[in-house]
N, C-alpha and C positions, 0 to 999 in steps of 0.2 A: 152888295155891301154887307159885311159881316156885322152881327150884333155885338154890343159891348160884352155880353156874356161869352160869346164865341171867341172874341179876341182875348179875353182873360184866360179861357180854357186853353187856347192855342199857346199863349205865352207860358202858361204853367207847364204844359207838356214839353215845349221846347227847352225850358229851363232844366227839367229833369233829364231829358235826353242829352243835354250838354254836361250832365254830372253835377248840377247845382244841389249841394247838400241841404241847404235850407228849404228849397222848394220840395225836395223829396221828403224831408222830415215833416213838413207841414201836411203833405198829402198822406203820409203814413199815419199821422195823428188823426186826420179826418176819417181815414178808412177804419181805424180802430174804434172811432166814435160813431161810425155809421152815418157820417154827414152825406146827404144825398148828392151834392155836387162832386164829391170825390169819385163816385162811381163813373161819371162821365170821363174823367181824366184817365182812369184805369182802362176804359174801353179804347181810348186813343193810343195808349201805351202798348196794348197787347201785341200789335203787329210788329213792334220793335223789340220783342223778347225772343227767347229761345236760344241764346248764345251761352248762357252761364252754365257751369257745372254745379249741380245742387247736391250737397252732401247732408244727410241726416245724421245727427249724433244723439243717441238715446241710451238709456240704461238706468240703473237704480239710483235713487238719491244718495249722494255721498260718494259716488264712484269716481268723481273727478272729471266729469264731462266739461265743465267750464274751464278748468285748468288745461285739459287736453285741447280744447278749442283755442284757447289763448296761445298755446304753443304752435298749433297748426297755422294760425294767423301769422305768427312771426316767421315760420318756415316759408310760407308762400310769399310773404312780403319781401323776404330776402331773395326770392326767385323773380321778383318784379311783377308778381300777380296782384291784382286788386281783389279785395275780399269784402263781402257783406255777411253780416251775422244777424239772424233772427233768433233771439234768445227768449224762449217761452218760460216765463216765471210764474210762480204761484200768484193768485190774486189776493191783494190786500183785503182783509175783512172790513177795513175801515173806509178805504177810498175806492175800492173796486179796481184799482190800478195794479201794475206789476210791482212786485217786491224786487228791487233792482240788484239782486245778489250777483248776477252775471256781469253787470256793468262794473261792479266794484272789482271783480277778478280780472277784467280786461281793461282796466284803467290806463295801462301804459300805451294803448293804441288810440286813445281819445284824440290826440293831436295829429294823427296820421291821416292825411287826405285820401290815402288809398284804402282805408278801412271805414266801413259804416256799420255800426252796431245799433240795433233797435231791439228793445225789450218789449214784450207783449204779455199781457195778463191772459190767463186761460179763460177767465170770466165764465167758468162752468162748462166750457167746451170739453167734450170727452175726446180721448184718443191721443192726448199728449200735446195737441196743438192749440192754437187760438183761432177764433173765428176768422180773423183777418190775416192769418199767416200767409196764405197763398197770394193775396193781393200785395202784401208787403214784399214778398219774394219777387213778384212781377215788377214792382217799382225798382228794386235793386238791380234786376236783370236789365231793365230799360236804361238804367244809369250807366251800364257798361261794366258791372262787376264781373270778374272772371270766374270767381268761385263764391257760392253762397252757402253758408252753413246754417242749417236749422237745428238748433239745440233744444230738445224737448224738455218739458218740465221735470221729468223723472218720476213717472208713475208706474214704471216697470212693465208688466205684461200687457197693459192696455194700449201701448204706444204703437199700434200697428199702422195708424194713419200716416205716420211719417214716411213709410216705405212707398206710399203712393204719391207723396209730394216730392221725394228726392230721387236722384239717379242712383246714388250709392248710399247705403245705410251702415253706419258704424255703431255697434253695440258695445258699450263699456261695462265691464264687470270688475270686481275687485276680490282678492282673497279675503277670507275671514268673515264674510257676510252670509254664511250658509251656502257654500259652494255647490253642494248637491242640489239644493232647492233652486238656486239660480239657473243651473244647467238644465234642469228638468222642464223648465217652462218652455213648452213647445212653441208658443207664440213668439218668444224671443229668438228661438233657434231658426224659425222660418223667416224672420225679417232681416237677419244679419247678412251683409255682404262681406263684412270684416268684423272680427271680434278683437277687442282690445282688452287685455288683462292689465289694468292700470294698478299702480302701487305695487309693482312686481318685486319690489325690494322687501315686501312683507313675507312672512312665513306662510307657506301654503300656495304660493303662486304657481309652482309646477303642478301641484295637485289640481288647481283650477283649470289649467291648460289641458291636463289629461281628461278631466271630467267633461269639458267642452268638446274635446276631440271624440270622446266615446259617444256622447249624446248626438253629436252631428252625424257620426257614422250610423247610428241607429235610426235617426229620423229623416236625414236627407237622402233623397234618391241618389244612386250612384251615377256618376257622369264621367266624361272624359277629362283628362288632365289638361292644363294650360301648356303654352309653349315652354320650351326649355329655359328661356331666360327667367321665367318666374318660378320654375321648378327649383332653381337655386335660391331658396327662400331667404329673405333677410334674417338677421340675427333674432333668435327667440321665436321663430314662427313654426306653428304646426298647421297642417292643412287637412281639410276634408272636402270631398267632392260635393258640389251643390248644383243649383239650377244652371242649365245650359252649358255644363262642363266647367263652370267656375269652381275652383277649389278654394273654399272659404279659408282665408288665413286667420290664424290666432296669434296676435302680436302682443308681446309684453312691453309695457312702458312704465316709466316713472316720470309722469308728466311734470311734476314739480321741478325736476332737474333737467327736463328736456330729453331724457333718455328714451330712445325708440321712436321719437316723433318723425324722423326722416323715413323710418320704415312704414309708418302709417301713411304718410304722404305718398310714398312709392306704391304702396298697396292700392290706394285710391286711384292713382294715375293708371295703374295696370288694370284695375277694374273698369275704368272708363274706356280704355282701349278694347277690353274684352266686350263691353256692351256694344261698342261701335262696330266691331268686327263680326259679331254674331247676329246683329240685328235687334238685340234687346234694347238698345238705346231708343229706337222708334217705339217699341212696345211700351217702355216706361213713360215716354212722352204721352202716349195715348192713355195710359193709366192715370197720369196726372191731369190730362184734359178731362177725363171722365169724372175724376174727383172734383175738379173745378165746376163742371156743369152741374153735378149733383148738389154741391154746396150752394151754387147760385139758385138752382130751382128750389131747394129747401128754404132758403132765406126769403125768396120772393113769394112763394106760395104761403108760407106761414105768416109773413108780414101782411100779405094781401087779405088773408082770412081774418086776422086780428083787426085790421083796419076796418073791414066791413062790419065786424061785430061791434066795434067801438062806435062806428057811425050810426048804428041802429041803437039808439039810446036805451040803456038798461038791459039789452039782450045778453051781453057777456055776463053781467051779474046774475041774471036769471038762470043762465046755463050753469054757472058755477054753483048756484044755490041748489039746483036740481041734483047735481052730482053729490054735493055735501050732504044733502038730506036722503041720499040713496034712492031717489025717485027715478034716476037714470044713471047709466054708467058712462064713463068718459069715452069709451071706445065707440059706442053707438052714436053719441053726440058728435064726436070728431068726424065720423064717417058722414053724418048728415051735413055738417058744416062744409066739409070738403066737397060734397056733392052739390051743395047750393052755390058755392063761390068759385069753384074751379070750372073753367070752360070745358064743355064736352069736345072730344075730337071732331074736327071739321067745322066747329063753330067759329065765329069771328067776334072780336071785341068791338 
């Protein structure tokens, strides 16, 4: 006979697998708040994931990422696809929660059962994502969303982590914000599967496209071209050869008017086919699995060490005092703590 706790867990998991929005929202909230019982539900959901196409959208603040995402949602919904959005927002200095700017921009989808939008605060997490991003993506995947968009907070060059969480990464830039400087950021050049020059009705859009094309040709290794169907590029596209023979398209959009959105959707669809045909889809799945494992290890090891220190009354304060008084350095003490509290290989708990 199953215990009451097991029955509750099973009921929660079944509700999410059936697409219950309220159950999913509650679990996402608990995951973001690090409620212990939420982890058990995610474990049960893991075997039901792996079907969604995950798209990362990143770029500088003010580049129009949220408007572009809003238009992509509309495009995919008209095609009958369901969409989940994980919008990473800045952390409120007062509440610690997300500043819900993205939800305001995507308000028109709030009553659409085929769209689920969740805002998360970074809460100091580096790399443009939130600590619970991967878990929230997993919940949306288990719900049956066809496409999941991860829109990063917009910290520019540091948002490399999104490439390991997504199958395809879209980097959004705009004319007039120091085009040369934007293009020279090698980190951004390396993560883009598709470049979008948004607000292309502004002066300097063609110059931005040219700068990106030039920098891609300099930094990207040369590779083969794609099949002829994609060689006839959509309107406003420039291409440069990238990883695995993928020719990175540079697409111009005016997201506020919906101009160029179908080209972005077509580019993402073509990139997905490319990943599947050349075997990179599996590699990116493994990259994401590695990221998930590292994040889980980091969280459990750090929390385990802190719990052990807090259980030893006054030890944490004593260690902090030694560092503050310069009697010891944090690196040596951290090594000692890790050695004391992490099991040696081959030992058992």
